[in-house]
PDB file with one MODEL, atoms N, CA, C and O in Angstrom:
MODEL        1
ATOM      1  N   UNK A   1     -17.392  -5.234  -3.693  1.00  0.00           N
ATOM      2  CA  UNK A   1     -16.755  -5.428  -2.870  1.00  0.00           C
ATOM      3  C   UNK A   1     -15.894  -4.407  -2.410  1.00  0.00           C
ATOM      4  O   UNK A   1     -15.384  -3.648  -3.234  1.00  0.00           O
ATOM      5  N   UNK A   2     -15.623  -4.266  -0.984  1.00  0.00           N
ATOM      6  CA  UNK A   2     -14.982  -3.214  -0.512  1.00  0.00           C
ATOM      7  C   UNK A   2     -13.272  -3.483  -0.400  1.00  0.00           C
ATOM      8  O   UNK A   2     -12.791  -4.337   0.345  1.00  0.00           O
ATOM      9  N   UNK A   3     -12.654  -2.795  -1.081  1.00  0.00           N
ATOM     10  CA  UNK A   3     -11.105  -2.886  -1.172  1.00  0.00           C
ATOM     11  C   UNK A   3     -10.479  -1.691  -0.187  1.00  0.00           C
ATOM     12  O   UNK A   3     -11.159  -0.851   0.402  1.00  0.00           O
ATOM     13  N   UNK A   4      -9.205  -1.794  -0.150  1.00  0.00           N
ATOM     14  CA  UNK A   4      -8.609  -0.751   0.847  1.00  0.00           C
ATOM     15  C   UNK A   4      -7.428  -0.122  -0.048  1.00  0.00           C
ATOM     16  O   UNK A   4      -6.534  -0.736  -0.631  1.00  0.00           O
ATOM     17  N   UNK A   5      -7.673   1.334  -0.001  1.00  0.00           N
ATOM     18  CA  UNK A   5      -6.682   1.947  -0.705  1.00  0.00           C
ATOM     19  C   UNK A   5      -5.557   2.589   0.646  1.00  0.00           C
ATOM     20  O   UNK A   5      -5.857   3.238   1.648  1.00  0.00           O
ATOM     21  N   UNK A   6      -4.372   2.155   0.226  1.00  0.00           N
ATOM     22  CA  UNK A   6      -3.291   2.903   1.358  1.00  0.00           C
ATOM     23  C   UNK A   6      -2.565   3.804   0.673  1.00  0.00           C
ATOM     24  O   UNK A   6      -1.933   3.495  -0.337  1.00  0.00           O
ATOM     25  N   UNK A   7      -2.597   5.021   1.180  1.00  0.00           N
ATOM     26  CA  UNK A   7      -1.624   6.196   0.629  1.00  0.00           C
ATOM     27  C   UNK A   7      -0.461   6.251   1.549  1.00  0.00           C
ATOM     28  O   UNK A   7      -0.755   6.362   2.740  1.00  0.00           O
ATOM     29  N   UNK A   8       1.027   6.187   1.190  1.00  0.00           N
ATOM     30  CA  UNK A   8       1.871   6.186   1.626  1.00  0.00           C
ATOM     31  C   UNK A   8       2.469   7.577   1.478  1.00  0.00           C
ATOM     32  O   UNK A   8       2.478   8.088   0.358  1.00  0.00           O
ATOM     33  N   UNK A   9       3.016   8.287   2.621  1.00  0.00           N
ATOM     34  CA  UNK A   9       3.774   9.212   2.430  1.00  0.00           C
ATOM     35  C   UNK A   9       5.278   9.339   2.905  1.00  0.00           C
ATOM     36  O   UNK A   9       5.612   8.693   3.899  1.00  0.00           O
ATOM     37  N   UNK A  10       6.157  10.092   2.287  1.00  0.00           N
ATOM     38  CA  UNK A  10       7.402  10.154   2.984  1.00  0.00           C
ATOM     39  C   UNK A  10       7.540  10.670   4.275  1.00  0.00           C
ATOM     40  O   UNK A  10       6.942  11.706   4.566  1.00  0.00           O
ATOM     41  N   UNK A  11       8.297  10.051   5.151  1.00  0.00           N
ATOM     42  CA  UNK A  11       8.644  10.367   6.526  1.00  0.00           C
ATOM     43  C   UNK A  11      10.025  10.922   6.706  1.00  0.00           C
ATOM     44  O   UNK A  11      11.033  10.216   6.670  1.00  0.00           O
ATOM     45  N   UNK A  12      10.028  12.256   6.908  1.00  0.00           N
ATOM     46  CA  UNK A  12      11.311  13.127   6.863  1.00  0.00           C
ATOM     47  C   UNK A  12      11.810  13.229   5.507  1.00  0.00           C
ATOM     48  O   UNK A  12      11.074  13.071   4.533  1.00  0.00           O
ATOM     49  N   UNK A  13      13.386  13.563   5.400  1.00  0.00           N
ATOM     50  CA  UNK A  13      13.882  13.994   3.997  1.00  0.00           C
ATOM     51  C   UNK A  13      14.610  12.892   3.440  1.00  0.00           C
ATOM     52  O   UNK A  13      15.105  13.067   2.327  1.00  0.00           O
ATOM     53  N   UNK A  14      14.786  11.651   4.083  1.00  0.00           N
ATOM     54  CA  UNK A  14      15.445  10.484   3.403  1.00  0.00           C
ATOM     55  C   UNK A  14      14.680   9.543   3.047  1.00  0.00           C
ATOM     56  O   UNK A  14      14.021   8.934   3.891  1.00  0.00           O
ATOM     57  N   UNK A  15      14.621   9.247   1.741  1.00  0.00           N
ATOM     58  CA  UNK A  15      13.652   8.242   1.225  1.00  0.00           C
ATOM     59  C   UNK A  15      13.997   6.891   1.640  1.00  0.00           C
ATOM     60  O   UNK A  15      13.122   6.030   1.549  1.00  0.00           O
ATOM     61  N   UNK A  16      15.125   6.590   2.073  1.00  0.00           N
ATOM     62  CA  UNK A  16      15.619   5.231   2.474  1.00  0.00           C
ATOM     63  C   UNK A  16      15.383   4.404   1.287  1.00  0.00           C
ATOM     64  O   UNK A  16      14.446   3.607   1.251  1.00  0.00           O
ATOM     65  N   UNK A  17      16.355   4.597   0.132  1.00  0.00           N
ATOM     66  CA  UNK A  17      16.265   3.918  -0.984  1.00  0.00           C
ATOM     67  C   UNK A  17      17.131   2.629  -0.785  1.00  0.00           C
ATOM     68  O   UNK A  17      17.255   1.802  -1.688  1.00  0.00           O
ATOM     69  N   UNK A  18      17.697   2.505   0.387  1.00  0.00           N
ATOM     70  CA  UNK A  18      18.569   1.088   0.694  1.00  0.00           C
ATOM     71  C   UNK A  18      17.346   0.112   1.062  1.00  0.00           C
ATOM     72  O   UNK A  18      17.629  -1.082   0.964  1.00  0.00           O
ATOM     73  N   UNK A  19      16.043   0.412   1.465  1.00  0.00           N
ATOM     74  CA  UNK A  19      14.912  -0.396   1.806  1.00  0.00           C
ATOM     75  C   UNK A  19      13.989  -0.665   0.794  1.00  0.00           C
ATOM     76  O   UNK A  19      12.972  -1.335   0.975  1.00  0.00           O
ATOM     77  N   UNK A  20      14.372  -0.074  -0.447  1.00  0.00           N
ATOM     78  CA  UNK A  20      13.377  -0.279  -1.499  1.00  0.00           C
ATOM     79  C   UNK A  20      13.470  -1.610  -1.901  1.00  0.00           C
ATOM     80  O   UNK A  20      12.359  -2.140  -1.903  1.00  0.00           O
ATOM     81  N   UNK A  21      14.345  -2.324  -2.229  1.00  0.00           N
ATOM     82  CA  UNK A  21      14.205  -3.604  -2.644  1.00  0.00           C
ATOM     83  C   UNK A  21      13.370  -4.698  -1.763  1.00  0.00           C
ATOM     84  O   UNK A  21      12.680  -5.584  -2.266  1.00  0.00           O
ATOM     85  N   UNK A  22      13.549  -4.489  -0.379  1.00  0.00           N
ATOM     86  CA  UNK A  22      12.998  -5.205   0.713  1.00  0.00           C
ATOM     87  C   UNK A  22      11.318  -4.965   0.468  1.00  0.00           C
ATOM     88  O   UNK A  22      10.531  -5.910   0.524  1.00  0.00           O
ATOM     89  N   UNK A  23      10.907  -3.618   0.198  1.00  0.00           N
ATOM     90  CA  UNK A  23       9.822  -3.082   0.072  1.00  0.00           C
ATOM     91  C   UNK A  23       9.108  -3.941  -0.993  1.00  0.00           C
ATOM     92  O   UNK A  23       8.052  -4.541  -0.795  1.00  0.00           O
ATOM     93  N   UNK A  24       9.848  -3.930  -2.210  1.00  0.00           N
ATOM     94  CA  UNK A  24       9.434  -4.407  -3.502  1.00  0.00           C
ATOM     95  C   UNK A  24       9.236  -5.781  -3.290  1.00  0.00           C
ATOM     96  O   UNK A  24       8.165  -6.236  -3.692  1.00  0.00           O
ATOM     97  N   UNK A  25      10.144  -6.649  -2.670  1.00  0.00           N
ATOM     98  CA  UNK A  25       9.952  -7.957  -2.559  1.00  0.00           C
ATOM     99  C   UNK A  25       8.646  -8.275  -1.376  1.00  0.00           C
ATOM    100  O   UNK A  25       8.170  -9.410  -1.371  1.00  0.00           O
ATOM    101  N   UNK A  26       8.213  -7.436  -0.586  1.00  0.00           N
ATOM    102  CA  UNK A  26       7.248  -7.725   0.435  1.00  0.00           C
ATOM    103  C   UNK A  26       6.075  -7.491  -0.524  1.00  0.00           C
ATOM    104  O   UNK A  26       5.144  -8.294  -0.467  1.00  0.00           O
ATOM    105  N   UNK A  27       6.021  -6.526  -1.357  1.00  0.00           N
ATOM    106  CA  UNK A  27       4.708  -6.148  -2.443  1.00  0.00           C
ATOM    107  C   UNK A  27       4.507  -7.327  -3.513  1.00  0.00           C
ATOM    108  O   UNK A  27       3.450  -7.693  -4.028  1.00  0.00           O
ATOM    109  N   UNK A  28       5.587  -7.738  -3.677  1.00  0.00           N
ATOM    110  CA  UNK A  28       5.370  -9.064  -4.700  1.00  0.00           C
ATOM    111  C   UNK A  28       5.042 -10.163  -4.254  1.00  0.00           C
ATOM    112  O   UNK A  28       4.462 -10.965  -4.986  1.00  0.00           O
ATOM    113  N   UNK A  29       5.310 -10.431  -3.061  1.00  0.00           N
ATOM    114  CA  UNK A  29       4.659 -11.338  -2.227  1.00  0.00           C
ATOM    115  C   UNK A  29       3.061 -11.259  -1.961  1.00  0.00           C
ATOM    116  O   UNK A  29       2.251 -12.171  -2.123  1.00  0.00           O
ATOM    117  N   UNK A  30       2.850 -10.133  -1.578  1.00  0.00           N
ATOM    118  CA  UNK A  30       1.505  -9.978  -1.248  1.00  0.00           C
ATOM    119  C   UNK A  30       0.691  -9.739  -2.806  1.00  0.00           C
ATOM    120  O   UNK A  30      -0.488 -10.082  -2.897  1.00  0.00           O
ATOM    121  N   UNK A  31       1.284  -9.241  -3.788  1.00  0.00           N
ATOM    122  CA  UNK A  31       0.600  -9.485  -5.129  1.00  0.00           C
ATOM    123  C   UNK A  31       0.330 -10.904  -5.656  1.00  0.00           C
ATOM    124  O   UNK A  31      -0.634 -11.133  -6.387  1.00  0.00           O
ATOM    125  N   UNK A  32       1.345 -12.008  -5.208  1.00  0.00           N
ATOM    126  CA  UNK A  32       1.281 -13.188  -5.925  1.00  0.00           C
ATOM    127  C   UNK A  32       0.226 -14.092  -4.964  1.00  0.00           C
ATOM    128  O   UNK A  32      -0.247 -15.192  -5.251  1.00  0.00           O
ATOM    129  N   UNK A  33       0.016 -13.363  -3.834  1.00  0.00           N
ATOM    130  CA  UNK A  33      -0.921 -14.210  -2.929  1.00  0.00           C
ATOM    131  C   UNK A  33      -2.345 -13.681  -3.041  1.00  0.00           C
ATOM    132  O   UNK A  33      -3.327 -14.130  -2.450  1.00  0.00           O
ATOM    133  N   UNK A  34      -2.301 -12.546  -3.984  1.00  0.00           N
ATOM    134  CA  UNK A  34      -3.944 -12.290  -4.366  1.00  0.00           C
ATOM    135  C   UNK A  34      -4.391 -10.957  -3.310  1.00  0.00           C
ATOM    136  O   UNK A  34      -5.502 -10.429  -3.357  1.00  0.00           O
ATOM    137  N   UNK A  35      -3.302 -10.544  -2.373  1.00  0.00           N
ATOM    138  CA  UNK A  35      -3.855  -9.721  -1.481  1.00  0.00           C
ATOM    139  C   UNK A  35      -3.825  -8.236  -2.227  1.00  0.00           C
ATOM    140  O   UNK A  35      -4.845  -7.547  -2.261  1.00  0.00           O
ATOM    141  N   UNK A  36      -2.680  -7.835  -2.771  1.00  0.00           N
ATOM    142  CA  UNK A  36      -2.287  -6.754  -3.402  1.00  0.00           C
ATOM    143  C   UNK A  36      -2.832  -6.709  -4.903  1.00  0.00           C
ATOM    144  O   UNK A  36      -2.415  -7.561  -5.688  1.00  0.00           O
ATOM    145  N   UNK A  37      -3.870  -5.619  -5.388  1.00  0.00           N
ATOM    146  CA  UNK A  37      -4.472  -5.685  -6.415  1.00  0.00           C
ATOM    147  C   UNK A  37      -3.252  -5.070  -7.650  1.00  0.00           C
ATOM    148  O   UNK A  37      -2.791  -5.605  -8.659  1.00  0.00           O
ATOM    149  N   UNK A  38      -3.003  -3.623  -6.970  1.00  0.00           N
ATOM    150  CA  UNK A  38      -1.913  -2.894  -7.746  1.00  0.00           C
ATOM    151  C   UNK A  38      -1.401  -1.899  -6.796  1.00  0.00           C
ATOM    152  O   UNK A  38      -2.066  -1.557  -5.819  1.00  0.00           O
ATOM    153  N   UNK A  39      -0.134  -1.383  -7.078  1.00  0.00           N
ATOM    154  CA  UNK A  39       0.611  -0.304  -6.608  1.00  0.00           C
ATOM    155  C   UNK A  39       1.154   0.488  -7.286  1.00  0.00           C
ATOM    156  O   UNK A  39       1.191   0.197  -8.481  1.00  0.00           O
ATOM    157  N   UNK A  40       1.739   1.676  -6.903  1.00  0.00           N
ATOM    158  CA  UNK A  40       2.267   2.656  -7.809  1.00  0.00           C
ATOM    159  C   UNK A  40       2.736   4.183  -6.956  1.00  0.00           C
ATOM    160  O   UNK A  40       2.199   4.736  -5.997  1.00  0.00           O
ATOM    161  N   UNK A  41       3.857   4.529  -7.694  1.00  0.00           N
ATOM    162  CA  UNK A  41       4.415   5.754  -7.167  1.00  0.00           C
ATOM    163  C   UNK A  41       3.466   6.977  -7.751  1.00  0.00           C
ATOM    164  O   UNK A  41       2.709   6.995  -8.722  1.00  0.00           O
ATOM    165  N   UNK A  42       3.762   7.868  -6.899  1.00  0.00           N
ATOM    166  CA  UNK A  42       2.882   9.150  -7.512  1.00  0.00           C
ATOM    167  C   UNK A  42       3.919  10.049  -8.335  1.00  0.00           C
ATOM    168  O   UNK A  42       5.089  10.095  -7.954  1.00  0.00           O
ATOM    169  N   UNK A  43       3.564  10.654  -9.288  1.00  0.00           N
ATOM    170  CA  UNK A  43       4.469  11.383 -10.006  1.00  0.00           C
ATOM    171  C   UNK A  43       4.539  12.931  -9.867  1.00  0.00           C
ATOM    172  O   UNK A  43       5.071  13.604 -10.750  1.00  0.00           O
ATOM    173  N   UNK A  44       3.963  13.528  -8.681  1.00  0.00           N
ATOM    174  CA  UNK A  44       4.072  14.877  -8.385  1.00  0.00           C
ATOM    175  C   UNK A  44       4.588  15.104  -7.246  1.00  0.00           C
ATOM    176  O   UNK A  44       5.012  16.241  -7.040  1.00  0.00           O
ATOM    177  N   UNK A  45       4.701  14.022  -6.130  1.00  0.00           N
ATOM    178  CA  UNK A  45       5.833  14.205  -5.066  1.00  0.00           C
ATOM    179  C   UNK A  45       5.722  12.874  -4.693  1.00  0.00           C
ATOM    180  O   UNK A  45       5.057  12.017  -5.275  1.00  0.00           O
ATOM    181  N   UNK A  46       6.677  12.680  -3.296  1.00  0.00           N
ATOM    182  CA  UNK A  46       6.980  11.397  -2.782  1.00  0.00           C
ATOM    183  C   UNK A  46       5.740  10.747  -2.366  1.00  0.00           C
ATOM    184  O   UNK A  46       4.858  11.409  -1.821  1.00  0.00           O
ATOM    185  N   UNK A  47       5.599   9.372  -2.607  1.00  0.00           N
ATOM    186  CA  UNK A  47       4.818   8.838  -2.123  1.00  0.00           C
ATOM    187  C   UNK A  47       3.994   7.843  -2.940  1.00  0.00           C
ATOM    188  O   UNK A  47       4.339   7.759  -4.118  1.00  0.00           O
ATOM    189  N   UNK A  48       2.842   6.973  -2.501  1.00  0.00           N
ATOM    190  CA  UNK A  48       2.436   6.226  -3.548  1.00  0.00           C
ATOM    191  C   UNK A  48       1.191   5.438  -3.134  1.00  0.00           C
ATOM    192  O   UNK A  48       0.883   5.484  -1.943  1.00  0.00           O
ATOM    193  N   UNK A  49       0.421   4.704  -3.996  1.00  0.00           N
ATOM    194  CA  UNK A  49      -0.860   4.160  -3.480  1.00  0.00           C
ATOM    195  C   UNK A  49      -0.625   2.695  -3.633  1.00  0.00           C
ATOM    196  O   UNK A  49       0.058   2.177  -4.517  1.00  0.00           O
ATOM    197  N   UNK A  50      -1.296   2.055  -2.628  1.00  0.00           N
ATOM    198  CA  UNK A  50      -1.496   0.369  -3.047  1.00  0.00           C
ATOM    199  C   UNK A  50      -2.880   0.154  -2.604  1.00  0.00           C
ATOM    200  O   UNK A  50      -3.491   0.569  -1.619  1.00  0.00           O
ATOM    201  N   UNK A  51      -3.283  -0.748  -3.776  1.00  0.00           N
ATOM    202  CA  UNK A  51      -4.784  -1.276  -3.355  1.00  0.00           C
ATOM    203  C   UNK A  51      -4.970  -2.604  -2.963  1.00  0.00           C
ATOM    204  O   UNK A  51      -4.550  -3.464  -3.737  1.00  0.00           O
ATOM    205  N   UNK A  52      -5.549  -2.978  -1.852  1.00  0.00           N
ATOM    206  CA  UNK A  52      -5.574  -4.087  -1.215  1.00  0.00           C
ATOM    207  C   UNK A  52      -6.995  -4.908  -1.317  1.00  0.00           C
ATOM    208  O   UNK A  52      -8.052  -4.278  -1.295  1.00  0.00           O
ATOM    209  N   UNK A  53      -6.979  -6.203  -1.420  1.00  0.00           N
ATOM    210  CA  UNK A  53      -8.237  -6.938  -1.546  1.00  0.00           C
ATOM    211  C   UNK A  53      -8.127  -7.841  -0.213  1.00  0.00           C
ATOM    212  O   UNK A  53      -7.508  -8.905  -0.165  1.00  0.00           O
ATOM    213  N   UNK A  54      -8.853  -7.225   0.905  1.00  0.00           N
ATOM    214  CA  UNK A  54      -8.783  -7.772   2.088  1.00  0.00           C
ATOM    215  C   UNK A  54     -10.071  -7.870   2.921  1.00  0.00           C
ATOM    216  O   UNK A  54     -11.087  -7.407   2.403  1.00  0.00           O
ATOM    217  N   UNK A  55     -10.155  -8.397   4.109  1.00  0.00           N
ATOM    218  CA  UNK A  55     -11.340  -8.618   4.677  1.00  0.00           C
ATOM    219  C   UNK A  55     -11.708  -7.306   5.531  1.00  0.00           C
ATOM    220  O   UNK A  55     -12.908  -7.082   5.689  1.00  0.00           O
ATOM    221  N   UNK A  56     -11.034  -6.668   5.937  1.00  0.00           N
ATOM    222  CA  UNK A  56     -11.321  -5.267   6.781  1.00  0.00           C
ATOM    223  C   UNK A  56      -9.976  -4.577   6.846  1.00  0.00           C
ATOM    224  O   UNK A  56      -8.857  -5.030   6.607  1.00  0.00           O
ATOM    225  N   UNK A  57     -10.425  -3.161   7.294  1.00  0.00           N
ATOM    226  CA  UNK A  57      -9.369  -2.180   7.764  1.00  0.00           C
ATOM    227  C   UNK A  57      -8.351  -2.682   8.585  1.00  0.00           C
ATOM    228  O   UNK A  57      -7.195  -2.320   8.365  1.00  0.00           O
ATOM    229  N   UNK A  58      -8.583  -3.400   9.428  1.00  0.00           N
ATOM    230  CA  UNK A  58      -7.864  -4.056  10.509  1.00  0.00           C
ATOM    231  C   UNK A  58      -6.933  -4.762   9.837  1.00  0.00           C
ATOM    232  O   UNK A  58      -5.755  -4.539  10.114  1.00  0.00           O
ATOM    233  N   UNK A  59      -7.226  -5.651   8.925  1.00  0.00           N
ATOM    234  CA  UNK A  59      -6.459  -6.750   8.201  1.00  0.00           C
ATOM    235  C   UNK A  59      -5.653  -5.892   7.339  1.00  0.00           C
ATOM    236  O   UNK A  59      -4.560  -6.397   7.082  1.00  0.00           O
ATOM    237  N   UNK A  60      -5.863  -4.736   6.810  1.00  0.00           N
ATOM    238  CA  UNK A  60      -4.934  -4.052   5.723  1.00  0.00           C
ATOM    239  C   UNK A  60      -3.880  -3.588   6.587  1.00  0.00           C
ATOM    240  O   UNK A  60      -2.700  -3.691   6.249  1.00  0.00           O
ATOM    241  N   UNK A  61      -4.252  -3.062   7.727  1.00  0.00           N
ATOM    242  CA  UNK A  61      -3.161  -2.284   8.753  1.00  0.00           C
ATOM    243  C   UNK A  61      -2.169  -3.338   9.260  1.00  0.00           C
ATOM    244  O   UNK A  61      -0.960  -3.139   9.380  1.00  0.00           O
ATOM    245  N   UNK A  62      -2.877  -4.601   9.574  1.00  0.00           N
ATOM    246  CA  UNK A  62      -1.760  -5.443   9.719  1.00  0.00           C
ATOM    247  C   UNK A  62      -0.582  -5.909   8.995  1.00  0.00           C
ATOM    248  O   UNK A  62       0.558  -6.181   9.374  1.00  0.00           O
ATOM    249  N   UNK A  63      -1.202  -5.934   7.754  1.00  0.00           N
ATOM    250  CA  UNK A  63      -0.422  -6.360   6.638  1.00  0.00           C
ATOM    251  C   UNK A  63       0.711  -5.190   6.360  1.00  0.00           C
ATOM    252  O   UNK A  63       1.880  -5.439   6.065  1.00  0.00           O
ATOM    253  N   UNK A  64       0.223  -4.042   6.489  1.00  0.00           N
ATOM    254  CA  UNK A  64       0.615  -2.739   6.063  1.00  0.00           C
ATOM    255  C   UNK A  64       2.028  -2.388   7.127  1.00  0.00           C
ATOM    256  O   UNK A  64       3.093  -1.881   6.774  1.00  0.00           O
ATOM    257  N   UNK A  65       1.688  -2.776   8.305  1.00  0.00           N
ATOM    258  CA  UNK A  65       2.641  -2.797   9.322  1.00  0.00           C
ATOM    259  C   UNK A  65       3.997  -3.883   9.464  1.00  0.00           C
ATOM    260  O   UNK A  65       4.940  -3.831  10.253  1.00  0.00           O
ATOM    261  N   UNK A  66       3.751  -4.692   8.578  1.00  0.00           N
ATOM    262  CA  UNK A  66       4.992  -5.524   7.995  1.00  0.00           C
ATOM    263  C   UNK A  66       5.918  -5.121   6.926  1.00  0.00           C
ATOM    264  O   UNK A  66       6.884  -5.788   6.557  1.00  0.00           O
ATOM    265  N   UNK A  67       5.456  -3.674   6.327  1.00  0.00           N
ATOM    266  CA  UNK A  67       6.248  -3.389   5.243  1.00  0.00           C
ATOM    267  C   UNK A  67       7.543  -2.983   5.682  1.00  0.00           C
ATOM    268  O   UNK A  67       7.493  -2.376   6.752  1.00  0.00           O
ATOM    269  N   UNK A  68       8.549  -3.104   5.262  1.00  0.00           N
ATOM    270  CA  UNK A  68      10.086  -2.788   5.705  1.00  0.00           C
ATOM    271  C   UNK A  68      10.081  -1.170   5.634  1.00  0.00           C
ATOM    272  O   UNK A  68      10.836  -0.573   6.402  1.00  0.00           O
ATOM    273  N   UNK A  69       9.302  -0.473   4.787  1.00  0.00           N
ATOM    274  CA  UNK A  69       9.088   0.976   4.922  1.00  0.00           C
ATOM    275  C   UNK A  69       8.422   1.455   6.118  1.00  0.00           C
ATOM    276  O   UNK A  69       8.662   2.528   6.671  1.00  0.00           O
ATOM    277  N   UNK A  70       7.718   0.740   6.418  1.00  0.00           N
ATOM    278  CA  UNK A  70       6.767   1.070   7.761  1.00  0.00           C
ATOM    279  C   UNK A  70       7.642   0.729   8.951  1.00  0.00           C
ATOM    280  O   UNK A  70       7.684   1.536   9.880  1.00  0.00           O
ATOM    281  N   UNK A  71       8.366  -0.426   9.012  1.00  0.00           N
ATOM    282  CA  UNK A  71       8.985  -0.996  10.012  1.00  0.00           C
ATOM    283  C   UNK A  71      10.013   0.024  10.437  1.00  0.00           C
ATOM    284  O   UNK A  71      10.113   0.440  11.591  1.00  0.00           O
ATOM    285  N   UNK A  72      10.839   0.431   9.333  1.00  0.00           N
ATOM    286  CA  UNK A  72      12.020   1.239   9.276  1.00  0.00           C
ATOM    287  C   UNK A  72      11.764   2.786   9.605  1.00  0.00           C
ATOM    288  O   UNK A  72      12.673   3.602   9.756  1.00  0.00           O
ATOM    289  N   UNK A  73      10.231   3.107   9.704  1.00  0.00           N
ATOM    290  CA  UNK A  73       9.850   4.564   9.834  1.00  0.00           C
ATOM    291  C   UNK A  73      10.267   5.513   8.778  1.00  0.00           C
ATOM    292  O   UNK A  73      10.567   6.691   8.972  1.00  0.00           O
ATOM    293  N   UNK A  74      10.259   4.798   7.465  1.00  0.00           N
ATOM    294  CA  UNK A  74      10.575   5.539   6.245  1.00  0.00           C
ATOM    295  C   UNK A  74       9.188   6.222   5.583  1.00  0.00           C
ATOM    296  O   UNK A  74       9.197   7.196   4.831  1.00  0.00           O
ATOM    297  N   UNK A  75       8.206   5.623   5.951  1.00  0.00           N
ATOM    298  CA  UNK A  75       6.787   5.980   5.486  1.00  0.00           C
ATOM    299  C   UNK A  75       5.757   6.185   6.472  1.00  0.00           C
ATOM    300  O   UNK A  75       5.872   5.639   7.569  1.00  0.00           O
ATOM    301  N   UNK A  76       4.678   6.975   6.180  1.00  0.00           N
ATOM    302  CA  UNK A  76       3.583   6.938   6.971  1.00  0.00           C
ATOM    303  C   UNK A  76       2.468   6.717   6.129  1.00  0.00           C
ATOM    304  O   UNK A  76       2.514   6.995   4.931  1.00  0.00           O
ATOM    305  N   UNK A  77       1.415   6.208   6.706  1.00  0.00           N
ATOM    306  CA  UNK A  77       0.285   5.736   5.775  1.00  0.00           C
ATOM    307  C   UNK A  77      -0.919   5.913   6.331  1.00  0.00           C
ATOM    308  O   UNK A  77      -1.029   5.850   7.556  1.00  0.00           O
ATOM    309  N   UNK A  78      -2.219   6.212   5.360  1.00  0.00           N
ATOM    310  CA  UNK A  78      -3.450   6.216   5.736  1.00  0.00           C
ATOM    311  C   UNK A  78      -4.229   5.163   5.112  1.00  0.00           C
ATOM    312  O   UNK A  78      -3.681   4.654   4.133  1.00  0.00           O
ATOM    313  N   UNK A  79      -5.501   4.656   5.469  1.00  0.00           N
ATOM    314  CA  UNK A  79      -6.262   3.601   4.864  1.00  0.00           C
ATOM    315  C   UNK A  79      -7.447   4.354   4.665  1.00  0.00           C
ATOM    316  O   UNK A  79      -7.815   5.233   5.445  1.00  0.00           O
ATOM    317  N   UNK A  80      -8.083   4.011   3.580  1.00  0.00           N
ATOM    318  CA  UNK A  80      -9.342   4.137   3.010  1.00  0.00           C
ATOM    319  C   UNK A  80     -10.154   3.203   2.428  1.00  0.00           C
ATOM    320  O   UNK A  80      -9.698   2.586   1.465  1.00  0.00           O
ATOM    321  N   UNK A  81     -11.301   2.963   2.825  1.00  0.00           N
ATOM    322  CA  UNK A  81     -12.060   1.961   2.346  1.00  0.00           C
ATOM    323  C   UNK A  81     -12.438   2.521   0.994  1.00  0.00           C
ATOM    324  O   UNK A  81     -12.512   3.729   0.770  1.00  0.00           O
ATOM    325  N   UNK A  82     -12.718   1.384  -0.070  1.00  0.00           N
ATOM    326  CA  UNK A  82     -13.123   1.995  -1.329  1.00  0.00           C
ATOM    327  C   UNK A  82     -13.858   0.721  -1.901  1.00  0.00           C
ATOM    328  O   UNK A  82     -13.326  -0.341  -2.226  1.00  0.00           O
ATOM    329  N   UNK A  83     -15.406   1.105  -1.963  1.00  0.00           N
ATOM    330  CA  UNK A  83     -16.564   0.106  -2.440  1.00  0.00           C
ATOM    331  C   UNK A  83     -16.497   0.357  -4.227  1.00  0.00           C
ATOM    332  O   UNK A  83     -17.076   1.126  -4.994  1.00  0.00           O
ATOM    333  N   UNK A  84     -15.605  -0.588  -4.370  1.00  0.00           N
ATOM    334  CA  UNK A  84     -15.593  -0.532  -5.992  1.00  0.00           C
ATOM    335  C   UNK A  84     -16.746  -1.004  -6.681  1.00  0.00           C
ATOM    336  O   UNK A  84     -17.400  -1.877  -6.111  1.00  0.00           O
ATOM    337  N   UNK A  85     -17.144  -0.575  -7.860  1.00  0.00           N
ATOM    338  CA  UNK A  85     -18.281  -0.858  -8.512  1.00  0.00           C
ATOM    339  C   UNK A  85     -17.930  -1.707  -9.956  1.00  0.00           C
ATOM    340  O   UNK A  85     -17.079  -1.189 -10.678  1.00  0.00           O
ATOM    341  N   UNK A  86     -18.353  -2.581 -10.261  1.00  0.00           N
ATOM    342  CA  UNK A  86     -17.879  -3.179 -11.864  1.00  0.00           C
ATOM    343  C   UNK A  86     -18.686  -2.004 -12.860  1.00  0.00           C
ATOM    344  O   UNK A  86     -19.634  -1.341 -12.437  1.00  0.00           O
ATOM    345  N   UNK A  87     -18.238  -1.902 -13.981  1.00  0.00           N
ATOM    346  CA  UNK A  87     -18.689  -1.148 -14.947  1.00  0.00           C
ATOM    347  C   UNK A  87     -19.694  -1.967 -15.713  1.00  0.00           C
ATOM    348  O   UNK A  87     -19.311  -3.114 -15.947  1.00  0.00           O
ATOM    349  N   UNK A  88     -20.889  -1.647 -16.158  1.00  0.00           N
ATOM    350  CA  UNK A  88     -21.074  -0.190 -16.214  1.00  0.00           C
ATOM    351  C   UNK A  88     -22.065   0.044 -15.104  1.00  0.00           C
ATOM    352  O   UNK A  88     -22.997  -0.722 -14.859  1.00  0.00           O
ATOM    353  N   UNK A  89     -21.769   1.282 -14.373  1.00  0.00           N
ATOM    354  CA  UNK A  89     -22.484   1.562 -13.249  1.00  0.00           C
ATOM    355  C   UNK A  89     -23.985   1.793 -13.384  1.00  0.00           C
ATOM    356  O   UNK A  89     -24.340   2.426 -14.379  1.00  0.00           O
ATOM    357  N   UNK A  90     -24.779   1.436 -12.658  1.00  0.00           N
ATOM    358  CA  UNK A  90     -26.204   1.531 -12.850  1.00  0.00           C
ATOM    359  C   UNK A  90     -26.938   2.140 -11.746  1.00  0.00           C
ATOM    360  O   UNK A  90     -28.161   2.268 -11.814  1.00  0.00           O
TER     361      UNK A  90
ENDMDL
END
């Protein structure tokens, strides 16, 4: 099944910590709905990754565009399709 990996990067110098609670609430709703598989912040630079279980890149983009970080211009993002394979690989 293809999943979609979304990479977030900080836009500008201001991390917009005031928006973080809204962002986390948004992600929690997606996780509870089964759309967001997992998410986390990078340890070596500002940014993070989100792994989505959706039907297409377009659907993923439509969801991400509703994230408060994106709405307020605090983050930019890229989307990459990822064909996950269950282990063991054959």
